[in-house]
N, C-alpha and C positions, 0 to 999 in steps of 0.2 A: 382671810384672803379669798375664800371660796365665793363670798357674797358678790363682790364686784364681777366676778367671772360669770355668775348667773346673769347679772344685769347687763353685762356687755353683748351677749349673744342676742337678746331680743332687740337691744337697741341697734345693732348691727343689721338685724332683719329688718327693722323699721327703715333704717336708713337706705338699705338696699331697695325695699319696697317703694319708698318715696322717690328714689332715683328712677326706678323702672316706671313709675307712673309719670314722672315728668318727661321721660324719653317718649313713652307712649302718647302723652298728651300732645308733644310737639309734631309727631308723626301725624296724628289724627288731624291736628290744626293746619297742616300743610305749610308750616313755617319754614321747614328745612328737609329736603330730600332730594334723592337722586334716583334716575331711572335710566334704563338701557335704551339706546337708539340703535335702530336696525337700518344699515345702508342696504339699499336695493339690491346691490350687487355683491354683498357679503356672503360668505359660505353659509350662514345661518338664515339668509333671506329666502322666504317662500317665492319671491319674485325672481330670483336668479335663474338665468337660462343655463341648463346644465350642459348644454351643447356649445355655449358661447366660449370662444378662446379669450385669454386675457386681452389681445389685441381688439377683439371685438367689443369688449366692455370699455376699454379706453376710448375707442372711437365713438361709441354711443354716449359716454359721459360728456365728450368734447361737443357732440352734436346738441345734446340738451343744454349745455352751458351756453352755447351760441344763441340758442333760441330764447333762453331765459334773459341773458344780457340785452338782447334787442328788445324784449317787452319791458324791461326796467328803464332803458333809455327812452323808450317811447312814452312810458308812463310818466317820467319825470319831466319830460319835455312838452307834454301835452296839457291843454287847459281842460280836456275831457279826461276825468280821473277813472279810467277803466282799471280793473284788477288784472293781475298777471294770470296767465293760463297756468294751472297748477298741475298739469300731468307730468311735468318734468322735475318733480320734487325728488330728492334722493334719500332722505332720512325719515324714518317712520318711528312711532312710539305706540306702545300698547295702551289703550284706553278703553275703560268700561263706562257705558252710559246708562243712566236711569236706574229704577228700583222696581223689580229686580234688575240687575245689570246686564246689559248685552255687550260682550268683548269685541272690539274692533282695533283696526289700525288707522291712525290719521297721519298725514304728512306733517312734519314739523317745519313751519315756515316763518322765518324772521321778517318776511315782506308782508305779512298779513296780520291784521289787528282784530279779525273776526273769525271765530271758530265755527265750523258747520259740518254737518253730515247728511246723508240721505235719510229720509224718513218715509215710512208708509202711512196711509195709501199713496201710491205714486202715479201721478199724472204721467210723468215721464222720468225714468231713472236709468242710469247707466249700470252696466253689469259690475257686480262686485262679489268677492268670495265670501266675506262675512255677511251674516243675515242682515237684513235692513232694519233699523231701529223703528220700532212701532210705539209711538208716543202715547197712544191709548191704553198701553199695558203697563205704564209706569206710574207709580203713585207719586213720584216726586216731579213729575213734568208739569210746567206752568207757562201758559202763554202770556206774552208781554202785551199790556194794553196800550193803546194809543194815548198820546198825551203825557206819557211818563218820561222822566229825565233820560232813561235808557234809550227809549225809541227815538226821542229827539236828538240824541247825540250821535246816531247812526245816519250814515249817508244812504241815500236811495232806498228809504223806507216810506210807506203809505199806510193808510187805514183801510182794513177790510175785514169781512166776516161779522156776522151779528151786527148788522147796521153800522159797520165801520168802527167796531169797538176794539179790534185787535191790531196789532203792529205786524206788518209783513214786510219782507225785504226782497229785493231783486238785484243780483250781482251780475253784470254783464261783463264778459271777459273780452280781451282785445281780439281773440279769434272768433268773435260772435258767438261763443257758447255762453251759456248762463246757468244760474241756480236761482230758484225762486221758492219762498216758502214762509214759514212762520218764525218770528223772533220769540224765543222762549228761553226760560231758565230750567236748568236740569242738573242733576248730580253727576259729576264726572269723577272717576277714580283713574288714576295714573300709575301704571305698574312701576314698581321700584326695584332696584337691584338687590335680590336676596332677601327682600323684606316685604311686608304686607303693602297693598295698594294705599296710596295717599288719596283721600276723598276731598273734592272740592264741591261744596254745596252751591246750588243756585247759580251755576256759570252761565252767563248769557250766551246763546248760540244760535245758529241757524238751523232750523229743521226743514230741510229742502224736499218739497214734494214734487218739484218740477226741475229737473236737471239735465242739461244736454251739453255733453262735451266728452272729449276722449280722456279716459282716466285709467290709470292701472287697476286691475281687478282685485289687487291685494288690499287696497284700502277704500274707504268710504267717504273721506273728507279731509278737512284741514284743521290743524291746531295752530292758531294764529299766535305768534309771539312778538308781534310788533307791539310798541307802546304808544302812548299819547291818545288813548281812547278808553272810556270806562268799560266798554264791552270785551276787551282783550283779556286773555288769560292772566296775564301779568297783573293787570289792574285789579282783577277779581280776587286774587289770592292775597292772604296775609303774609306776604314774603318781603315787604320792604322794598319792592321794586327790583329785586335782585334775581337774577337768573344767569345761566351760562351753560357751556358745553366743553367737552373734550373729545376730539374726533380721532379715531384711529384710521389708518388706510384700510380700504375694504378688503384688501387681499389677506388681511390678518384675521384670526378666529376671535380675537378679543372684542368686546362690545365697546362701542362709543358710549358716552355718558352725557346725560342732560340733568342739570341740577338747579334747584330752586331754593331761595332763602340763603341762610348762612353756608349751606353746602357750595354755593356758587361764588362765594367771596375768593378772589384771587389776591394773594399777598405773599410775602417773603422774598428771599433773594431771586433776582432775575426778573421780577415782575415789572412790567411797564404799564402806565396808563395815560390815556389821551382823553380829551373831551369829545362828547357826542354833540355834534351841532344840529342834529336831528334825530328824534326817536320815533318817528312815524311819517309816512308809511314805512321807511327804511332807517336803518341805522347807519349814519353818515359821520365820518371824521374828516378831519382836514390832513391831506398828505402835503408835506413841504418839500420833500425831496426823496431821492434814491441815491444810496451809495453803492458802487460796483467796485469790488475790491477797495482800495483806499481813496477812490475819487467820489466825492459827493456832487450830485448835480440837483441843484435846487430849482424848483418850479419857478419858471419866469426870470431865472437869473443865470449867471455864468457858473460854471463848475468851479468847485472850491475843494478844499481839504475837508476830511470827514468831521473835523472838530468845528466846523464853521457854525456861526450863530444862526438862530431861526430866521427862516425867509419871512417877508412881509406878504409873499404871494403863495397861494395854496391852490390845491385842486381837491374838490370833494371826493371821497372815496366811500362807496357803499361796502359795508361789512355783510355779506350775505351767505346764508346757510344752504341755498339752493343752486348756486352757481359753482361749478367745478373749478373752472380756470380762473386765474387772475388777470385783470385787464389793466394795463400800464399805459401812461401817456406815451406817445409815439416816440419822443425823443429818448425816453428811458429804455424803451423796448428796443429800439435800434441800437443803442450803445450796448445793451446787454448782449445782443447777438454778436456784436463785433468783439466784445471781450471774450466771449466763449471760444470764438475762432482764434483769437489771439493766444489764449491760454493753452488751445488744442489744436496746433497748426497743421496736423495730419488728419484732422476730421475730413470725412468724405460726406458732403451734403447730398440729400436724397429728397425726392418729393413725396409727400404724403400722397398715397393713392386715393384715399378718400377726401383730401382736401380739407380735412378738420383742423389740422395744425399748420401753422404759418412757417415754422423752423424746425426741420428734422435732419439727422444724419445717421449714418450706419453706426450702430453701437460699438464704441471702441472697447479694447481690452481694459483700459483704464481711462477715467474722465476727470480731468481737473475741472472742479465746480467753482465757480467765481463765488466770492462773498457778496451776497446781495442783502442790503439793509433798507428797510422802508423807514422813512424819518416822519413820524406824525408830529402834530403840533404838542407842545409841552415837552419836547425833548424826549419823546417816546420813540425808541429805536427798535424795530422788529427785524432781528436777523433771520433769514429764511434758510431752511434745510434743503438738502439735495432732493428729498422726496417732494418737497413744495415747489421745486423749480422745473423738474423734468418728469416726463411720462414715458415709461418703457413699454414698447410693443414687441415683446420677445419672439413671437411667431414670425415677424417681419425683420427681427434683428435691427430694429430701428429705435432711436431715442428721439424725443420731441420735446421742445420747450413748452412748458405747461402754462404758457402766458400768451396773450395776444395784446395788440395795440389798441388803444382807444383814445378819445379826446372828450373833453368836458367833464363828463362823469366817469370815474374809473371804479373798478370792483375789486375787492379782496374775496376770492372765491374760497371755498372750503378746503380745497387741496392745500392752500398756502397755510391754512390754520391747523392742519393735521399735527398732532403731537404738541398743541399748545392748549393749556386751559384758558378759556375765554370767559370772562365775567362782565356781564352788564350790570350796572347800578343806575337805574333810571332816576332815583331820588337825587343823586349826585351828578347825573348826566355824564357818566364816564364808562368807559370800556377798558378793561386791563386783559393783557396777555402775559402768560408765564409758560416758558418751555417745560414740557413734561416728558420724562422718559418713557412712561407707559400709561396712556390714557385709559387703557381698559382695567386699571387697578379699581377694585371694588369701591374704595373710598377716595376718590381723587380730592376730595376737600382736605384730606390729611396730608398731601404729598407736599 
C-alpha cells in the first residue's frame, strides 16, 4: 500500500505544476485577464480635486458629458471624419510601454481604434505628470514602414522620413488641436488586478512628437478600444475579439474593472444580449423602445403594453465609456419626467444654477423611482437602477435626472452602465449586459 502513496505525491506535484504553467501561459499570452480602471473623480485618483465638493464633481461630469455628446453627434453626422477631443475621458488604466518599460496612464476610450502616447523628442507636447516615453531608449520599438498593410489600413497617414520610407500619422481633432508622429509597434503591458502585468507585443500605436491640445496632466494618451481596424488593441491581442468592463460609482472606494478574453464573457441568469450594428468608430445597437413603469413606448409607434412585440422602427444608440449621462429620444425623456412627477406629486422643481441638468428638484425625504427599461433589438430588456437615473447634489440638497433628450443618435452613458458587467464579442457582433451587485469584486468573471 506504501508504493501507490509514494507515486501519487509526485504525480500530484506534476499535475499542479502543469496547471500552474497553463495559468501562467494564458496570462502571458494575454488571452484572458482583468485590470483595474481608475475614474478621474474616484478617491484613489491622483486627478481628484481634494477641495471639490460632490456637487462640483457632478456638475463637472455633466459638463464633460455634454461636450463629448456634441462631438459624437458632429462626428457621426459629418462627412469629414474628425476624431473626438479626448480631454474629457473619465476612466484611466495603468500601462507600461517599451523595454525597459515606462509606466504611464492612458484614457480608456471605446470611441477610438488607435492608441497613442506622447514621445520625445517633442516638437510640441502638452504637460503630463508621467515621464514622456523615449522610443530611442526602448529595444522593442519599431517604426512601421510605408506600403505595409498596417500603414495602408490607417486613415490620415503618409510617408515621411528617410526618403519617405516610414509611416507617419496626423490626427486632427474637432477643436482644431492635433497629434502628429510616427506609426510604430511596441510592447505594451497592462496592469492587472492583484496579478502581474499582461504583456502585448508589437501593438500598433502612435508615437506623438507634435501634440497640441488641452489634456489632463495625469495621462499621456489614449488606449483605443474601438473595433473594426487592425490597429486597435482588440484586433492586436489574441482574445477572440472579447473585452468588457464593470463600472462602480466613482464615490465608492472599490475599483472598476476592464477585462479581456474569457474574463470578459458575460453569461448566466439575468444576462441580456443584443446585436452590434456597428463596431467602429463607435459601438452602436438598435433601441426599439422604452418602458416606464408598465407602459412601453416603441420608437415610431404608439404606446403599448410591456409585452409588445419588437418594433420595426429603431433608433441607433451609441454605447460609450466616455459619456457620463444617457441621452434619450425626446418623447421618452418627456414621458419620464411626467411619470416622476406623477409618482412624486409633492416634488418641488428647482432650476440647476449651473444649467448642466434639464430636470431637477429639491431632494425629498423619500423618492418613488419609476421602473425604466430600455428595449434593445432581440428582446434584450435592460432595467436601469436608481443610481443610473438620478444624480444627487447633496450640498445643494438637489436631485437631478441623469439623462437628457436627444434626437437621431442617442447615447447610453457610463452612469447607466454602473453595476452592470458589460461584455463585447466582436466575432459574434454582440454586446451583453448582466446586473452585478459588486463590480469591484476581484474576479468579476466568476460572478
